[in-house]
MILO-717279 format. One record per residue: y, x, z of N, C-alpha, C in turn. Coordinates in steps of 0.1 Angstrom, whole numbers, padded with zeros to 4 digits, always signed. Layout:
// MILO-717279
YXZYXZYXZ
...
***
This chain:
// MILO-717279
+0062-0151+0046+0054-0146+0036+0040-0152+0036
+0036-0157+0024+0023-0163+0024+0012-0152+0022
+0002-0154+0030-0010-0144+0029-0022-0152+0026
-0031-0145+0019-0044-0150+0014-0055-0141+0020
-0066-0148+0023-0078-0140+0027-0088-0140+0016
-0092-0128+0013-0101-0126+0001-0114-0118+0004
-0124-0121-0005-0136-0113-0005-0140-0112-0019
-0142-0100-0024-0146-0097-0038-0160-0092-0038
-0169-0099-0046-0183-0094-0047-0186-0095-0062
-0198-0091-0065-0203-0092-0079-0214-0103-0079
-0214-0112-0089-0224-0122-0091-0229-0120-0105
-0242-0116-0106-0248-0113-0119-0239-0105-0128
-0234-0094-0123-0225-0084-0130-0211-0090-0133
-0207-0101-0127-0194-0107-0129-0186-0106-0117
-0173-0102-0117-0165-0101-0105-0163-0115-0100
-0167-0117-0087-0166-0130-0081-0156-0129-0069
-0146-0138-0069-0136-0138-0058-0137-0151-0050
-0138-0149-0037-0137-0160-0027-0123-0158-0021
-0115-0168-0022-0101-0167-0017-0097-0180-0010
-0089-0178+0001-0084-0190+0008-0071-0187+0014
-0063-0197+0018-0051-0195+0025-0055-0188+0039
-0048-0178+0043-0052-0171+0055-0052-0180+0067
-0043-0190+0067-0042-0198+0079-0053-0208+0081
-0062-0209+0071-0074-0218+0073-0087-0210+0076
-0086-0197+0075-0098-0189+0078-0104-0191+0092
-0117-0194+0092-0123-0196+0105-0124-0211+0108
-0118-0220+0101-0118-0234+0103-0131-0240+0098
-0135-0251+0105-0146-0259+0100-0141-0272+0097
-0143-0276+0084-0137-0289+0079-0148-0299+0078
-0146-0311+0083-0156-0321+0081-0150-0334+0076
-0158-0340+0067-0154-0353+0062-0167-0361+0059
-0169-0372+0066-0182-0380+0066-0193-0370+0069
-0203-0369+0060-0215-0361+0062-0213-0346+0058
-0202-0344+0051-0199-0330+0046-0192-0321+0057
-0198-0309+0058-0192-0300+0067-0190-0286+0060
-0178-0281+0060-0176-0268+0053-0170-0258+0063
-0176-0247+0064-0171-0236+0072-0163-0226+0064
-0150-0225+0066-0142-0215+0059-0144-0202+0067
-0156-0196+0065-0160-0185+0073-0154-0171+0069
-0153-0162+0079-0149-0149+0077-0159-0141+0068
-0172-0144+0070-0182-0137+0062-0181-0141+0047
-0176-0152+0044-0175-0157+0030-0161-0153+0024
-0150-0156+0031-0137-0155+0026-0129-0143+0032
-0134-0137+0043-0126-0128+0051-0127-0113+0050
-0128-0107+0038-0129-0093+0037-0116-0086+0041
-0105-0091+0035-0092-0086+0037-0081-0096+0035
-0069-0093+0040-0057-0102+0038-0048-0095+0028
-0044-0103+0018-0035-0098+0008-0023-0107+0006
-0013-0101+0000-0001-0109-0003-0002-0117-0016
+0008-0124-0020+0007-0133-0032+0005-0124-0045
+0012-0113-0046+0011-0105-0058-0003-0100-0060
-0010-0095-0049-0023-0090-0050-0033-0102-0053
-0030-0113-0046-0039-0125-0048-0038-0129-0063
-0027-0129-0069-0025-0133-0083-0033-0123-0092
-0032-0110-0089-0040-0100-0097-0055-0103-0096
-0060-0105-0084-0074-0108-0082-0078-0120-0089
-0070-0131-0089-0073-0143-0096-0074-0141-0111
-0065-0133-0116-0065-0130-0130-0077-0122-0135
-0082-0113-0127-0093-0104-0132-0107-0109-0128
-0108-0119-0120-0121-0124-0115-0127-0134-0125
-0140-0134-0127-0147-0143-0136-0151-0156-0129
-0155-0155-0116-0159-0167-0109-0150-0167-0096
-0144-0178-0094-0135-0179-0082-0138-0191-0074
-0140-0189-0061-0141-0200-0051-0128-0200-0043
-0121-0212-0044-0108-0212-0037-0108-0224-0027
-0100-0221-0016-0098-0232-0006-0084-0230-0001
-0077-0241+0001-0064-0241+0006-0053-0245-0004
-0043-0251+0002-0031-0256-0006-0024-0245-0015
-0021-0234-0008-0013-0223-0014-0022-0216-0025
-0035-0214-0022-0044-0207-0031-0046-0215-0043
-0049-0228-0042-0052-0236-0053-0039-0238-0062
-0027-0240-0055-0014-0241-0062-0011-0228-0070
-0014-0217-0064-0012-0204-0071-0020-0203-0084
-0033-0206-0083-0042-0205-0094-0037-0215-0105
-0033-0227-0102-0028-0236-0112-0015-0231-0119
-0006-0226-0110+0006-0220-0115+0003-0208-0125
-0007-0201-0123-0011-0190-0132-0019-0194-0144
-0022-0207-0144-0030-0213-0156-0045-0210-0155
-0049-0207-0143-0064-0203-0141-0071-0216-0137
-0066-0223-0128-0073-0236-0123-0066-0248-0130
-0072-0259-0128-0066-0271-0133-0067-0282-0122
-0057-0290-0121-0056-0301-0111-0069-0310-0112
-0074-0312-0124-0086-0320-0126-0098-0316-0118
-0100-0303-0117-0112-0298-0109-0110-0298-0094
-0098-0300-0089-0096-0299-0075-0103-0310-0067
-0110-0307-0057-0117-0316-0048-0110-0314-0034
-0107-0325-0027-0102-0324-0014-0112-0328-0004
-0113-0320+0007-0122-0323+0018-0113-0322+0030
-0112-0333+0037-0103-0334+0049-0089-0329+0046
-0084-0333+0034-0071-0329+0029-0069-0315+0026
-0080-0307+0026-0079-0293+0021-0084-0292+0007
-0076-0287-0003-0081-0286-0016-0091-0275-0018
-0101-0277-0026-0111-0267-0030-0112-0267-0045
-0114-0255-0051-0115-0254-0066-0124-0243-0069
-0133-0245-0078-0142-0234-0083-0139-0233-0098
-0137-0220-0102-0134-0217-0116-0144-0207-0121
-0150-0210-0133-0158-0201-0140-0151-0197-0153
-0148-0185-0156-0141-0181-0168-0152-0176-0178
-0152-0181-0190-0162-0177-0200-0156-0166-0209
***
């Protein structure tokens, strides 16, 4: 079963979701000068299954995503697009703003 680590907050009165594959939580990714910490404080409020992750992706206005499964799920749901995906050390990242 795939699990996702999520943290939901409000950003300027909009629901903001930070979500990543649970298996990369706590990792520090580096590529050249870039260093990204997939921190518990940012992504790690609770662990959810794919069904709940999909619901959160649908209802959030701003989404910060990290990880293969998370980004794939958002694209499958029509929320994210391949075009916006950036890879850092082979881990995909995607940020979505819904207007």
